[in-house]
PLY file of the C-alpha trace (Angstrom):
ply
format ascii 1.0
element vertex 386
property float x
property float y
property float z
element edge 385
property int vertex1
property int vertex2
end_header
97.04 -113.74 -25.61
94.13 -116.16 -26.79
95.05 -119.64 -27.63
95.58 -120.63 -31.54
93.57 -123.46 -32.89
94.07 -126.98 -32.02
93.52 -128.25 -35.36
96.85 -126.77 -36.58
98.89 -127.04 -33.64
100.85 -130.23 -34.74
101.26 -128.68 -38.23
105.16 -128.46 -39.25
106.39 -126.45 -42.31
106.64 -128.36 -45.29
109.33 -130.80 -45.41
109.44 -130.61 -49.04
109.89 -126.80 -49.15
112.28 -126.93 -46.43
114.61 -129.04 -48.06
114.46 -126.74 -51.27
115.50 -123.97 -48.81
118.30 -126.26 -46.88
119.37 -127.03 -50.95
119.72 -123.18 -51.41
121.72 -122.62 -48.19
124.39 -124.98 -49.29
124.27 -124.23 -53.07
123.26 -127.81 -53.62
121.67 -129.16 -56.70
117.97 -129.40 -55.71
116.34 -132.56 -56.68
113.94 -132.10 -53.58
111.10 -129.97 -54.61
109.31 -131.19 -57.91
109.67 -128.48 -60.63
111.61 -128.67 -63.66
114.46 -126.32 -64.74
113.43 -126.24 -68.15
111.13 -124.01 -70.16
107.40 -124.77 -70.63
106.38 -125.36 -74.36
107.19 -122.09 -76.32
103.46 -122.02 -77.87
102.41 -121.60 -74.26
104.81 -118.71 -73.35
104.15 -117.04 -76.64
100.25 -117.18 -75.84
101.07 -115.48 -72.58
103.21 -112.62 -74.23
100.06 -111.96 -76.53
97.80 -112.03 -73.46
99.57 -109.71 -71.56
98.92 -106.34 -73.16
95.28 -107.36 -73.89
94.04 -109.38 -70.93
91.71 -110.35 -69.64
93.11 -108.79 -66.39
89.89 -108.74 -63.99
88.01 -111.51 -62.20
87.26 -114.54 -64.21
83.82 -116.16 -63.66
84.36 -117.79 -60.11
84.54 -121.30 -61.45
86.90 -120.64 -64.36
86.76 -118.94 -67.92
84.16 -120.61 -69.93
86.83 -121.10 -72.88
89.19 -122.98 -70.22
86.56 -124.88 -68.62
85.39 -126.03 -72.83
89.12 -127.09 -73.48
89.28 -129.04 -70.18
86.19 -130.93 -71.13
87.40 -131.68 -74.69
90.84 -132.61 -73.36
89.02 -135.05 -70.91
86.85 -136.45 -73.62
90.05 -137.29 -75.74
91.77 -139.23 -72.92
89.40 -140.58 -70.85
86.30 -141.07 -73.21
83.91 -139.48 -70.85
81.56 -136.54 -71.81
82.27 -133.80 -69.20
79.78 -130.79 -68.76
81.84 -127.75 -68.42
79.12 -125.60 -66.92
77.96 -127.96 -64.09
80.88 -130.38 -63.36
84.26 -128.37 -63.55
85.68 -126.08 -61.07
89.03 -124.26 -62.03
90.89 -123.62 -58.61
94.26 -122.12 -58.00
96.30 -125.39 -58.48
95.55 -129.00 -57.51
96.64 -128.23 -54.10
93.46 -125.84 -53.54
91.22 -128.47 -55.95
92.17 -131.14 -53.03
91.45 -128.86 -50.49
88.07 -127.66 -51.93
87.20 -131.14 -52.66
87.91 -132.46 -49.08
86.07 -129.70 -47.38
83.11 -130.38 -49.70
82.88 -133.88 -48.51
84.02 -134.37 -45.05
82.06 -133.29 -42.02
83.92 -132.94 -38.68
84.45 -136.41 -37.07
84.28 -138.11 -40.69
87.39 -140.46 -41.50
89.15 -140.28 -44.82
91.54 -143.05 -46.10
94.87 -142.38 -47.22
97.60 -144.36 -48.69
100.86 -144.39 -47.23
103.48 -143.45 -48.42
101.59 -140.02 -49.49
102.03 -136.56 -50.50
102.35 -134.63 -47.71
99.24 -132.36 -48.17
96.71 -135.14 -47.84
96.91 -135.62 -44.24
96.88 -131.86 -43.56
93.99 -131.39 -45.91
92.01 -134.06 -44.06
92.64 -132.63 -40.71
91.82 -128.99 -41.88
88.53 -130.51 -42.84
87.93 -131.61 -39.16
87.98 -135.23 -40.36
90.57 -138.04 -39.38
93.10 -139.58 -41.72
93.15 -143.59 -41.81
96.26 -144.68 -43.45
96.73 -147.87 -45.18
100.17 -148.94 -46.36
101.54 -149.38 -49.63
103.94 -152.14 -49.60
107.32 -151.85 -51.24
108.97 -152.79 -53.58
105.85 -152.36 -55.85
103.81 -150.66 -53.44
100.60 -152.72 -53.79
98.31 -152.96 -50.97
96.94 -155.74 -49.18
93.15 -155.86 -49.98
91.98 -157.09 -46.45
93.82 -154.31 -45.06
92.21 -151.97 -47.29
88.65 -153.27 -46.69
89.24 -153.35 -42.68
89.68 -149.33 -43.57
86.48 -149.22 -45.22
84.68 -150.88 -42.46
85.21 -148.20 -40.28
83.08 -146.06 -42.85
85.34 -143.44 -44.07
83.55 -140.62 -46.08
86.37 -140.82 -48.95
89.44 -142.38 -49.94
92.26 -140.41 -51.47
94.44 -141.93 -54.63
97.15 -140.26 -56.19
97.70 -141.89 -59.47
100.40 -142.00 -60.86
101.84 -141.46 -57.12
103.97 -139.02 -55.35
106.41 -140.15 -53.89
106.66 -143.71 -54.88
105.85 -143.64 -58.52
103.33 -146.21 -58.24
100.55 -146.64 -61.15
97.47 -148.27 -59.91
96.35 -151.10 -62.20
92.60 -151.32 -63.57
92.23 -154.31 -61.33
93.18 -152.38 -58.28
90.89 -149.53 -58.98
88.10 -151.61 -59.43
88.70 -153.21 -56.25
88.56 -149.83 -54.77
85.81 -148.76 -56.34
84.00 -151.86 -55.42
84.72 -151.13 -51.71
83.74 -147.30 -52.22
80.28 -148.60 -53.61
79.76 -151.24 -50.57
80.69 -148.84 -47.83
79.31 -145.77 -49.73
82.50 -143.57 -49.82
83.83 -140.93 -52.40
86.82 -141.39 -54.30
88.94 -138.35 -54.49
91.80 -138.78 -57.28
95.04 -136.75 -57.61
95.94 -137.19 -61.27
98.42 -134.37 -61.81
100.96 -137.07 -63.56
98.52 -138.79 -65.74
100.74 -138.17 -68.57
103.86 -139.06 -67.13
104.15 -142.92 -67.27
106.72 -145.42 -68.31
106.09 -148.34 -70.41
104.03 -150.70 -70.20
102.36 -148.64 -67.48
99.09 -146.96 -68.26
96.94 -144.31 -66.76
93.45 -145.60 -66.00
91.07 -142.83 -65.20
88.99 -144.17 -62.16
85.85 -142.16 -63.30
85.53 -144.47 -66.53
85.26 -147.42 -64.32
81.88 -149.39 -64.03
79.59 -147.55 -61.59
82.22 -145.04 -60.57
80.93 -141.99 -62.72
78.94 -140.41 -60.06
81.55 -141.23 -56.98
84.85 -140.11 -58.17
85.94 -136.66 -57.79
89.00 -135.71 -59.69
91.75 -133.23 -58.66
94.17 -132.26 -61.43
96.34 -129.28 -62.71
98.27 -128.06 -65.48
101.32 -127.74 -63.52
103.17 -131.13 -64.30
102.05 -131.64 -67.85
102.87 -128.37 -69.24
105.96 -127.54 -66.72
104.06 -124.32 -65.10
104.04 -125.16 -61.53
103.97 -121.61 -60.83
100.75 -120.88 -62.62
98.94 -122.38 -59.97
96.06 -123.53 -62.41
94.20 -126.86 -61.05
90.55 -127.96 -61.66
88.14 -130.19 -60.10
86.02 -132.62 -62.25
83.11 -133.93 -60.16
79.24 -134.84 -60.33
77.06 -131.74 -60.76
75.99 -131.66 -57.27
79.53 -132.09 -55.81
80.85 -129.53 -58.22
78.13 -126.97 -56.97
79.45 -127.28 -53.59
83.00 -127.25 -54.73
82.09 -123.82 -56.30
81.25 -122.47 -52.83
84.09 -123.34 -51.10
86.39 -122.36 -53.92
84.89 -118.94 -54.05
85.41 -118.16 -50.28
88.99 -119.90 -50.48
90.34 -117.88 -53.35
87.55 -116.49 -55.33
89.02 -117.41 -58.55
92.01 -118.59 -60.69
94.19 -115.75 -62.87
92.48 -114.87 -65.64
95.28 -114.18 -67.84
96.97 -117.22 -67.38
93.71 -119.14 -68.11
93.55 -117.42 -71.07
96.93 -118.35 -72.10
96.73 -121.90 -71.03
93.84 -122.93 -73.31
96.60 -122.95 -76.05
98.36 -126.12 -74.10
94.78 -127.55 -73.53
94.55 -127.91 -77.34
97.91 -129.57 -77.89
97.52 -132.72 -80.03
98.60 -136.09 -79.23
102.17 -135.58 -80.41
103.18 -133.16 -77.39
102.03 -136.03 -75.07
103.83 -138.54 -76.83
107.04 -136.38 -76.69
106.34 -135.62 -73.11
106.17 -139.18 -72.26
109.46 -140.04 -74.60
111.31 -136.65 -72.40
110.44 -138.19 -69.28
111.36 -141.66 -69.89
114.73 -140.17 -71.02
115.30 -138.50 -67.76
114.26 -141.49 -65.80
116.51 -143.62 -67.62
119.50 -140.92 -67.41
118.93 -140.60 -63.61
118.08 -144.35 -62.48
120.48 -145.54 -64.97
123.32 -143.41 -63.26
122.24 -144.40 -59.75
122.29 -148.07 -60.89
125.86 -147.45 -62.16
126.58 -146.14 -58.63
125.66 -149.11 -56.86
122.53 -147.54 -55.11
119.51 -149.10 -54.09
116.44 -147.71 -55.45
112.91 -148.59 -56.27
111.89 -148.24 -60.07
109.26 -145.71 -60.60
106.35 -146.76 -62.79
104.98 -142.96 -63.12
105.50 -139.65 -62.04
109.03 -137.97 -61.83
110.49 -139.56 -58.29
112.42 -142.18 -57.25
112.64 -143.59 -53.58
116.43 -144.50 -52.59
117.29 -146.82 -49.77
119.82 -145.35 -47.33
120.16 -148.17 -45.06
123.70 -149.00 -45.73
124.96 -145.55 -44.49
124.15 -146.10 -40.92
121.97 -143.15 -40.18
118.98 -143.52 -37.89
117.70 -140.11 -39.00
116.76 -139.63 -42.53
116.49 -135.60 -41.75
119.95 -135.72 -40.63
120.90 -137.77 -44.00
119.33 -135.37 -46.24
121.22 -132.18 -44.61
124.37 -133.83 -44.65
123.70 -134.80 -48.52
123.09 -131.35 -49.15
126.09 -129.93 -47.19
128.78 -132.49 -47.77
127.82 -133.75 -51.25
125.93 -130.96 -52.92
122.53 -132.84 -53.75
119.14 -131.76 -52.14
116.52 -134.43 -51.39
113.36 -135.18 -49.09
113.54 -137.63 -46.16
110.97 -140.12 -46.98
109.92 -140.02 -43.46
107.44 -137.24 -44.36
105.46 -139.16 -46.83
104.79 -142.26 -44.37
102.57 -142.71 -41.42
104.71 -145.76 -40.30
108.07 -145.41 -38.85
110.00 -145.16 -42.07
113.56 -143.72 -41.64
115.68 -145.51 -44.51
114.21 -143.76 -47.70
114.76 -140.54 -49.57
113.12 -139.17 -52.43
114.94 -137.73 -55.56
112.89 -136.07 -58.39
114.52 -136.08 -61.86
112.37 -133.34 -63.84
115.58 -131.54 -64.79
117.74 -130.92 -67.70
120.38 -133.47 -68.59
123.24 -131.27 -67.43
121.52 -130.90 -64.21
121.08 -134.74 -63.62
124.65 -135.56 -65.06
125.67 -132.97 -62.57
123.91 -134.42 -59.34
124.99 -138.12 -60.25
128.60 -136.52 -60.36
127.94 -135.29 -57.06
126.25 -138.46 -55.89
129.71 -140.27 -56.95
131.06 -138.86 -53.52
127.99 -140.32 -51.56
130.07 -142.81 -50.03
131.55 -140.42 -47.59
128.45 -140.22 -45.60
128.79 -144.05 -44.32
129.08 -144.37 -40.85
0 1
1 2
2 3
3 4
4 5
5 6
6 7
7 8
8 9
9 10
10 11
11 12
12 13
13 14
14 15
15 16
16 17
17 18
18 19
19 20
20 21
21 22
22 23
23 24
24 25
25 26
26 27
27 28
28 29
29 30
30 31
31 32
32 33
33 34
34 35
35 36
36 37
37 38
38 39
39 40
40 41
41 42
42 43
43 44
44 45
45 46
46 47
47 48
48 49
49 50
50 51
51 52
52 53
53 54
54 55
55 56
56 57
57 58
58 59
59 60
60 61
61 62
62 63
63 64
64 65
65 66
66 67
67 68
68 69
69 70
70 71
71 72
72 73
73 74
74 75
75 76
76 77
77 78
78 79
79 80
80 81
81 82
82 83
83 84
84 85
85 86
86 87
87 88
88 89
89 90
90 91
91 92
92 93
93 94
94 95
95 96
96 97
97 98
98 99
99 100
100 101
101 102
102 103
103 104
104 105
105 106
106 107
107 108
108 109
109 110
110 111
111 112
112 113
113 114
114 115
115 116
116 117
117 118
118 119
119 120
120 121
121 122
122 123
123 124
124 125
125 126
126 127
127 128
128 129
129 130
130 131
131 132
132 133
133 134
134 135
135 136
136 137
137 138
138 139
139 140
140 141
141 142
142 143
143 144
144 145
145 146
146 147
147 148
148 149
149 150
150 151
151 152
152 153
153 154
154 155
155 156
156 157
157 158
158 159
159 160
160 161
161 162
162 163
163 164
164 165
165 166
166 167
167 168
168 169
169 170
170 171
171 172
172 173
173 174
174 175
175 176
176 177
177 178
178 179
179 180
180 181
181 182
182 183
183 184
184 185
185 186
186 187
187 188
188 189
189 190
190 191
191 192
192 193
193 194
194 195
195 196
196 197
197 198
198 199
199 200
200 201
201 202
202 203
203 204
204 205
205 206
206 207
207 208
208 209
209 210
210 211
211 212
212 213
213 214
214 215
215 216
216 217
217 218
218 219
219 220
220 221
221 222
222 223
223 224
224 225
225 226
226 227
227 228
228 229
229 230
230 231
231 232
232 233
233 234
234 235
235 236
236 237
237 238
238 239
239 240
240 241
241 242
242 243
243 244
244 245
245 246
246 247
247 248
248 249
249 250
250 251
251 252
252 253
253 254
254 255
255 256
256 257
257 258
258 259
259 260
260 261
261 262
262 263
263 264
264 265
265 266
266 267
267 268
268 269
269 270
270 271
271 272
272 273
273 274
274 275
275 276
276 277
277 278
278 279
279 280
280 281
281 282
282 283
283 284
284 285
285 286
286 287
287 288
288 289
289 290
290 291
291 292
292 293
293 294
294 295
295 296
296 297
297 298
298 299
299 300
300 301
301 302
302 303
303 304
304 305
305 306
306 307
307 308
308 309
309 310
310 311
311 312
312 313
313 314
314 315
315 316
316 317
317 318
318 319
319 320
320 321
321 322
322 323
323 324
324 325
325 326
326 327
327 328
328 329
329 330
330 331
331 332
332 333
333 334
334 335
335 336
336 337
337 338
338 339
339 340
340 341
341 342
342 343
343 344
344 345
345 346
346 347
347 348
348 349
349 350
350 351
351 352
352 353
353 354
354 355
355 356
356 357
357 358
358 359
359 360
360 361
361 362
362 363
363 364
364 365
365 366
366 367
367 368
368 369
369 370
370 371
371 372
372 373
373 374
374 375
375 376
376 377
377 378
378 379
379 380
380 381
381 382
382 383
383 384
384 385
């Protein structure tokens, strides 16, 4: 048989999705894959119910239905204070996963380099490799997961084509400050690099932390490529509605890549989702209050159990230190946690370029009863000590 591609030869399956399968295998409470177990807003599901019999059911415009793009531009104007041209600067994609892939393929050539902070969402390295580029990993240093400015500039000295920033960050919950983003922007201008931001957790923040839109910072309007989705904000991870916001010349290229990747996002889902994009400020305040409650419930329970973790600033993940349990392999620990304690989680090594084997990631986007049941089971975590 002919050989398969070298580019994909070292890929594994998604560790996150694998841990969901392991959770299911052992009937463990799944705190691994980041999706909620509560319903989307009723107004949104009612809108979908109304759309179902009448459509639209055929292809939308390749780069997204006009009313959907108009609503996105209006929302971005409200929260970021930036005027976005819905005709020239927005491309609707099948989730932020495709948004990131399309953005990366639009700017990176084979042999280019792309800076990725470590820890990172597992797709970033793969996206870089699929684009033919080479990732440069820059560590975020715990417990606050800040970066060393000199180490970051050393990476920029390698003349990367782009830097990827997840803000707020999966898996560590870091929220990049205005000063940090300004510094990154200065380096991007100095070394002529794109800034690709993943902002899917933009509305999930814990006081006093605030989300800063990198595009709004001085000199960055034409250098930032925003990747985002509706998945987390409206609890519709299965709808796969994402988007890219970029300068017109970049968006035009993203349109072409997107067209050949997936043709277009689901027309009836876009139609229904316009309802959510038009929600008022009260929705987003309630969302933040809800996630603050879930975060306090879960990490408060972890604290009561004497577990060691890093307090998240945003997103809905928490990294726990398992050093005290005596495991050399965090993958083995996570399988044992699922099979013997009944809680599913993700080994931290899947998020780090560095040899990190002492961290695991929980997510807490769950109903109170789910989180309380998980904490009840975690009370027996001591049985895993070696």
